C-alpha positions as CSV (number, residue, x, y, z in Angstrom):
1,M,26.2,-7.8,-21.9
2,K,24.5,-10.2,-21.3
3,P,21.5,-9.0,-18.6
4,A,22.2,-10.7,-14.9
5,L,19.1,-13.1,-14.6
6,V,17.8,-13.6,-10.9
7,S,17.8,-17.0,-9.8
8,R,15.3,-18.7,-7.4
9,R,17.1,-19.1,-5.6
10,H,18.0,-15.2,-4.6
11,L,14.6,-15.1,-4.5
12,L,14.0,-17.9,-2.2
13,T,16.4,-16.5,0.0
14,T,15.6,-12.4,-0.2
15,G,11.7,-12.7,-0.7
16,T,9.4,-12.6,2.5
17,A,9.3,-15.5,4.0
18,F,6.2,-17.0,3.2
19,A,6.1,-20.1,4.4
20,A,7.4,-19.2,7.9
21,T,4.7,-16.5,8.1
22,R,1.9,-18.2,10.3
23,L,-1.5,-17.8,8.5
24,L,-3.5,-15.0,9.5
25,S,-5.7,-16.1,12.6
26,A,-9.0,-15.8,13.9
27,V,-8.2,-17.1,17.4
28,P,-9.6,-14.7,19.5
29,S,-7.3,-13.3,22.5
30,A,-8.1,-11.0,25.5
31,T,-10.8,-8.5,24.8
32,R,-9.0,-5.2,23.2
33,K,-10.3,-1.7,23.5
34,A,-10.5,0.4,20.4
35,A,-10.7,3.8,18.9
36,I,-11.5,5.3,15.8
37,I,-10.2,8.6,14.3
38,G,-12.1,9.8,11.3
39,H,-12.7,13.6,9.7
40,T,-15.7,13.7,7.6
41,G,-15.0,16.3,5.3
42,A,-11.5,16.2,5.3
43,G,-10.8,12.2,4.3
44,D,-13.9,10.9,5.6
45,Y,-12.9,7.0,7.2
46,G,-11.3,5.7,4.1
47,H,-12.4,2.6,2.5
48,G,-14.8,1.6,5.4
49,I,-12.3,2.1,7.8
50,E,-14.7,2.9,10.8
51,K,-16.3,-0.8,10.3
52,I,-13.0,-2.7,10.6
53,F,-13.5,-3.6,13.8
54,Q,-17.3,-4.8,13.8
55,G,-18.1,-7.8,14.8
56,M,-15.1,-9.1,16.8
57,P,-15.6,-10.5,20.1
58,D,-11.8,-10.0,20.9
59,V,-11.8,-6.4,19.9
60,S,-14.6,-3.9,21.6
61,V,-14.7,-0.5,20.2
62,V,-14.9,2.1,22.8
63,A,-15.4,5.4,21.2
64,V,-15.3,7.5,17.8
65,A,-13.6,10.8,17.1
66,D,-14.7,13.2,14.4
67,P,-14.8,17.0,15.0
68,V,-18.6,16.8,12.7
69,E,-21.3,16.0,14.3
70,A,-23.1,14.2,11.7
71,G,-20.2,12.1,10.7
72,R,-19.4,11.1,14.1
73,A,-22.8,9.8,14.7
74,K,-22.5,7.4,11.7
75,A,-19.5,6.4,12.3
76,M,-20.6,5.6,16.0
77,A,-23.3,3.3,14.4
78,S,-21.4,1.3,11.7
79,S,-18.7,0.8,14.0
80,G,-21.2,0.3,17.4
81,A,-18.7,2.8,19.2
82,A,-20.5,3.7,22.4
83,K,-19.2,7.5,22.5
84,G,-18.5,9.9,20.5
85,Y,-15.8,13.0,20.5
86,A,-14.7,15.8,18.7
87,D,-11.3,16.3,19.4
88,Y,-9.4,12.7,19.0
89,R,-6.6,14.4,21.4
90,E,-9.2,14.3,24.6
91,M,-10.8,10.4,23.0
92,L,-7.3,9.2,23.6
93,A,-6.4,10.8,27.0
94,K,-10.1,9.4,28.8
95,E,-10.5,6.3,26.8
96,K,-7.1,4.6,26.5
97,P,-7.4,2.7,24.0
98,E,-5.3,0.2,23.0
99,L,-5.9,0.0,19.4
100,V,-6.5,2.9,17.1
101,A,-7.3,3.4,13.9
102,I,-6.7,6.2,12.0
103,A,-9.5,6.6,9.1
104,P,-9.2,9.5,7.1
105,R,-8.5,9.2,3.3
106,W,-6.8,12.4,2.8
107,A,-2.9,12.2,4.6
108,T,-2.9,15.7,5.4
109,E,-3.5,14.9,9.6
110,H,-2.2,11.6,9.3
111,H,1.3,12.5,11.2
112,D,-0.3,14.3,14.3
113,M,-3.0,12.0,14.8
114,A,-0.8,8.6,14.9
115,I,1.6,10.9,17.4
116,V,-0.6,11.4,19.7
117,A,-1.9,7.5,19.3
118,L,1.4,6.2,19.9
119,E,2.2,8.5,22.5
120,A,-1.0,7.1,24.7
121,G,0.4,4.0,24.5
122,A,-1.8,2.2,21.3
123,H,-0.9,-0.1,17.9
124,V,-1.7,2.1,15.3
125,Y,-3.9,1.0,11.8
126,L,-3.8,3.7,9.6
127,E,-5.3,4.7,5.8
128,K,-3.1,5.1,3.3
129,P,-1.0,7.0,2.0
130,F,1.1,6.6,5.1
131,T,2.4,10.0,5.7
132,I,2.8,13.3,3.5
133,T,6.7,13.2,4.4
134,L,9.0,10.7,4.6
135,K,10.8,12.8,7.3
136,E,6.7,12.2,9.1
137,G,7.1,8.4,8.4
138,D,10.5,8.4,10.0
139,A,8.8,10.1,13.2
140,I,6.1,8.0,13.6
141,L,8.6,4.7,13.4
142,N,10.6,5.8,15.7
143,L,8.5,6.8,18.1
144,A,6.7,3.1,18.0
145,R,10.2,1.8,18.0
146,Q,11.1,3.2,21.3
147,K,7.8,2.3,22.7
148,G,7.3,-1.2,21.1
149,L,4.2,-0.4,19.3
150,R,3.0,-2.3,16.3
151,V,1.8,0.6,12.8
152,A,0.0,-1.2,9.9
153,V,-1.1,0.3,6.9
154,A,-4.2,-0.4,4.5
155,H,-1.7,-1.7,1.9
156,V,-4.8,-4.2,1.4
157,T,-3.6,-5.8,-1.9
158,R,-0.4,-7.1,-0.6
159,M,-2.7,-9.2,2.2
160,A,-5.3,-10.5,-0.8
161,P,-4.6,-14.5,-0.6
162,A,-3.7,-14.6,-4.5
163,V,-1.1,-12.2,-4.0
164,R,0.7,-14.5,-1.2
165,R,0.4,-17.3,-3.2
166,L,1.8,-15.7,-6.3
167,E,4.8,-14.3,-4.2
168,K,5.7,-18.1,-3.1
169,A,5.0,-19.3,-6.5
170,L,7.5,-16.9,-8.3
171,R,9.9,-17.3,-5.8
172,E,9.6,-21.2,-6.5
173,G,10.2,-21.0,-10.1
174,L,6.5,-20.3,-11.9
175,I,7.9,-18.0,-14.3
176,G,11.4,-19.2,-13.7
177,D,14.2,-16.0,-13.0
178,V,12.2,-12.8,-12.8
179,L,13.6,-10.2,-14.7
180,E,11.3,-7.0,-15.1
181,I,8.0,-6.2,-13.7
182,H,5.7,-2.8,-15.5
183,T,3.6,-0.9,-13.3
184,I,0.8,1.4,-14.0
185,G,-1.4,3.5,-12.4
186,K,-5.0,3.8,-13.0
187,M,-4.8,6.8,-15.5
188,D,-8.2,8.2,-14.8
189,S,-8.8,12.2,-14.1
190,R,-5.8,11.4,-11.4
191,A,-3.4,10.5,-14.0
192,G,0.2,11.3,-13.3
193,G,1.4,12.4,-9.4
194,Q,-1.6,12.5,-8.1
195,D,-2.3,9.0,-9.5
196,M,1.3,7.8,-8.1
197,M,0.6,9.3,-4.6
198,V,-2.9,7.3,-4.6
199,L,-3.3,4.0,-6.5
200,G,0.7,3.7,-7.6
201,L,1.7,3.4,-4.2
202,H,-0.2,0.3,-3.9
203,V,1.8,-1.2,-7.1
204,F,5.1,-0.1,-5.7
205,D,4.8,-2.0,-2.2
206,L,4.1,-5.4,-4.6
207,A,6.7,-4.3,-6.8
208,R,9.1,-4.2,-3.5
209,L,7.3,-7.9,-2.3
210,F,7.9,-9.5,-5.6
211,A,11.6,-8.2,-6.4
212,G,12.9,-6.7,-3.3
213,D,14.8,-3.3,-2.5
214,V,15.6,-0.3,-5.1
215,E,18.8,0.8,-5.6
216,W,18.2,3.6,-7.6
217,C,15.5,5.6,-10.1
218,Q,15.5,7.4,-13.0
219,A,12.2,9.6,-14.0
220,S,10.6,12.0,-16.6
221,I,7.4,14.0,-15.9
222,R,6.2,16.2,-18.3
223,L,2.8,18.2,-18.1
224,Q,0.9,19.5,-21.3
225,G,3.3,17.6,-23.4
226,R,6.4,19.4,-21.9
227,P,9.2,18.9,-18.8
228,A,7.7,19.6,-15.8
229,V,9.1,22.3,-13.5
230,L,9.4,23.0,-9.8
231,A,6.8,25.7,-10.0
232,D,3.9,23.1,-11.6
233,A,3.8,21.2,-8.2
234,K,0.5,21.6,-6.6
235,E,-1.6,20.3,-3.5
236,S,-3.4,17.2,-5.0
237,P,-6.6,18.0,-6.6
238,S,-8.6,15.6,-4.8
239,D,-7.4,13.2,-2.4
240,K,-4.8,15.4,-0.7
241,V,-1.6,13.6,-0.9
242,G,0.4,16.5,-0.6
243,P,2.4,18.5,-3.5
244,V,2.0,16.5,-7.1
245,V,3.2,17.5,-10.2
246,G,2.7,16.1,-13.9
247,D,0.2,14.2,-16.1
248,D,2.9,11.8,-17.9
249,I,5.1,9.8,-15.7
250,F,7.7,7.4,-16.7
251,A,10.5,5.7,-14.6
252,H,12.2,2.9,-13.9
253,F,13.7,1.7,-11.0
254,A,16.7,-0.8,-10.6
255,M,16.2,-2.8,-7.9
256,K,19.2,-3.9,-6.1
257,S,17.7,-7.5,-7.1
258,G,19.0,-7.0,-10.4
259,I,15.5,-6.9,-11.3
260,N,14.1,-3.8,-13.9
261,V,10.7,-2.1,-12.1
262,T,9.0,0.5,-14.1
263,F,6.1,2.7,-13.5
264,R,3.9,4.6,-15.9
265,S,0.9,7.0,-15.8
266,R,0.3,9.2,-18.5
267,V,-3.4,11.3,-19.6
268,G,-4.7,9.6,-22.0
269,L,-3.5,6.5,-21.9
270,E,-6.2,4.7,-19.5
271,K,-8.2,2.4,-22.1
272,A,-4.9,1.3,-24.1
273,A,-3.1,-0.1,-21.0
274,G,-6.3,-1.4,-19.1
275,P,-6.5,-2.1,-15.4
276,F,-3.9,-0.9,-13.1
277,G,-2.1,-3.1,-11.8
278,M,1.1,-4.6,-13.2
279,E,3.2,-7.1,-15.4
280,I,6.1,-9.4,-14.1
281,I,8.4,-11.0,-16.6
282,G,10.7,-13.8,-16.2
283,T,12.8,-16.3,-18.3
284,K,9.5,-19.1,-18.9
285,G,6.4,-16.8,-18.1
286,I,4.7,-14.0,-18.0
287,V,1.9,-13.0,-14.9
288,R,-0.3,-10.0,-15.0
289,L,-2.0,-8.9,-11.9
290,N,-4.6,-6.3,-11.8
291,S,-4.6,-4.6,-8.0
292,G,-7.3,-4.5,-6.2
293,F,-8.7,-5.8,-2.9
294,A,-8.9,-8.6,-4.8
295,P,-7.0,-9.0,-7.6
296,G,-7.2,-10.5,-10.8
297,I,-3.8,-12.8,-12.0
298,S,-3.3,-14.5,-15.1
299,L,-0.5,-16.5,-16.5
300,L,1.0,-16.7,-19.9
301,P,3.5,-19.8,-19.8
302,N,6.1,-20.9,-22.0
303,P,5.8,-17.2,-24.4
304,D,7.4,-16.3,-27.4
305,R,6.2,-13.9,-29.8
306,E,3.4,-14.6,-31.6
307,A,2.0,-16.6,-28.2
308,T,2.0,-13.2,-26.1
309,T,-0.1,-11.1,-28.7
310,R,-2.9,-13.9,-28.6
311,V,-5.4,-14.0,-25.7
312,E,-6.8,-17.5,-25.2
313,N,-3.2,-18.6,-24.7
314,W,-3.5,-16.4,-21.1
315,Q,-4.5,-18.8,-18.3
316,T,-6.3,-17.6,-15.4
317,W,-3.9,-18.3,-12.3
318,T,-5.7,-18.9,-8.6
319,G,-2.9,-20.9,-7.6
320,G,-5.4,-23.9,-7.1
321,V,-8.3,-22.0,-4.6
322,D,-11.7,-21.3,-5.7
323,P,-12.2,-17.8,-6.3
324,A,-15.1,-17.9,-4.5
325,T,-12.9,-17.6,-1.0
326,E,-10.7,-14.4,-2.6
327,T,-13.2,-11.5,-1.6
328,T,-14.7,-13.3,1.9
329,F,-13.1,-13.8,5.1
330,E,-14.6,-13.8,8.5
331,G,-18.1,-13.5,7.3
332,L,-16.8,-10.0,5.4
333,T,-17.1,-9.5,1.9
334,D,-15.4,-7.5,-0.4
335,Y,-12.9,-4.1,1.0
336,D,-14.5,-5.2,4.4
337,A,-12.9,-8.8,3.6
338,S,-9.7,-7.3,2.8
339,H,-9.4,-4.8,5.9
340,R,-10.3,-7.9,8.1
341,R,-7.2,-9.8,6.7
342,A,-4.5,-7.2,7.3
343,V,-6.2,-6.0,11.0
344,R,-5.6,-9.9,11.8
345,D,-2.4,-9.9,11.0
346,W,-2.0,-6.8,13.0
347,L,-3.0,-8.3,15.9
348,D,-1.1,-11.0,15.3
349,A,1.7,-9.4,14.8
350,I,1.2,-7.5,18.7
351,R,1.0,-10.7,20.3
352,D,4.1,-12.1,18.2
353,S,6.4,-8.8,18.8
354,R,6.8,-9.0,15.0
355,E,6.3,-6.1,12.4
356,P,2.9,-6.8,9.9
357,L,3.3,-7.6,6.8
358,A,1.5,-4.5,6.0
359,S,4.1,-2.6,8.3
360,G,4.3,1.3,8.2
361,E,7.6,0.4,7.1
362,R,6.9,-1.2,4.3
363,A,4.4,1.6,3.7
364,L,7.0,4.7,3.6
365,K,9.7,2.6,1.5
366,A,6.6,3.0,-0.9
367,I,6.1,6.8,-0.7
368,E,9.8,6.9,-1.1
369,M,9.6,5.1,-4.1
370,A,7.4,7.8,-5.3
371,H,9.2,10.6,-3.8
372,G,12.1,9.2,-6.0
373,I,10.5,9.9,-8.9
374,F,9.6,13.4,-8.3
375,T,13.0,14.1,-7.4
376,A,14.9,12.1,-10.6
377,G,12.1,13.4,-13.0
378,L,12.6,17.3,-12.5
379,S,16.7,17.2,-11.0
380,G,17.1,15.0,-15.0
381,E,19.8,12.7,-12.9
382,R,20.0,9.5,-11.1
383,V,18.6,9.2,-7.9
384,A,20.2,6.8,-5.6
385,F,18.1,5.0,-2.4
386,P,17.5,5.5,0.2
387,L,17.1,9.3,-0.5
388,V,18.5,11.4,1.6
389,R,16.1,13.6,2.0
390,R,13.6,13.4,4.0
391,T,11.3,16.4,3.6
392,H,8.7,16.6,0.4
393,P,10.3,16.5,-2.7
394,L,8.1,19.5,-4.6
395,I,8.5,21.6,-1.8
396,A,11.5,24.1,-2.1
C-alpha cells in the first residue's frame, strides 16, 4: 500500500497559526509583582530562572523563596528581589504576587509549588519537566482554567526565532509533504530513560509542533542488552524527574496527521548519532535541527541516495535572517534571551487571554509521549493516545 502523504494544505490548516500569532511584544504594560521559588540543593534555579525578570520595566521582583539561606541570598542578588523567605507558602501569602516563577530543575516539588501559587492567584512559569505525572499536570491545568490563570513552561527551543520560521516554512512547503520525523536524545551518561525525561521532552514538544497530535505509540526498552522490566525502574540518578528505566530506547509514534515520528536514546550511540535534535524528511527535502536555546538548522533540498551522504550538499538554513540575531533578545544573550522570549509571550498571553506558545498543556503532552514510551516498552503492546492512565507508568 502506498503511504499516505501529508499535504501542505493539511499542515497549513492544522499547524500552529504562526502568521496569526502576534510577534513577541516588548511594549511595557502596567508593572506586575513577581516572585521566584527555588530550592538550592533540590534542583536549584534551573537554567537561570532567577534572572528571567531582570531589567524588565513592567515587572517588579518582590521576593525569592528558598529554604537554603546561602542559595536564597544568591538568588536575591541575581534577581534584584528586595525580600527573601525560607517558606514559599509564607512568601505567597504575604507578598501576593501576580507572577510566580518556579525554578527548580528537579520536578519533585513542581506540582505542590504550582498549586499553591495558583491558589494565591498568580500566573505561573515553570522550569521543565512540567510535572512528574500526568495526574499532577492535569491538576495544575484544571486549577489554572478555573481561575483564569496562564501556565507556561520553559520549553524554550520552540520559542527560538529559527524554529518559529521553520514551522511556517514547513507548512508552506519548504520540503514538500512532511513524511517522517526522527528524533534523538543527547545519549550522554543519562542515555535511555533519564535522557528521554530530560532532553527528550524538548524534541517531543517540537515533534508535536511540526506533526500534530499522537494517535498511538509502540516502543522497545532494553537494559544492559536485555528487555527491561518494571522491577528495573529507579529514581532518575541526577536530574530528579521521577522513575526511569532502560539504557536503550527506541520508539515509534503514529501521528494523527499521518507523519511517522521516532525517538531513540541508546548508551554508546552519542558520538555516532551526533547532536541531539531531529531530522525532518519530506518529499522534496530533508531538514536537520540540532536542539538547544539557539538551534542550528540545515537543509538538503531535492535529496537522492548519493546527495544525502555528501556533507557539501547540506545548506545552513536561517529563513533569510542574520544568525547573529538568534541568540539575543532585549539586550540579553543565550539562555537568558531564550527565557525572555518565553516570558514575553507568557505576559502577552495573560494580557490577551490566550494560551502561551510554550503552554503547560503542550508541556504535558510532551510528558505524555515519554510516559507512552514507558508504557508501550514494558508491556510490548501498542498504546493509544491520549493515555488513560494518568499516574506514573513505572510505579506499580
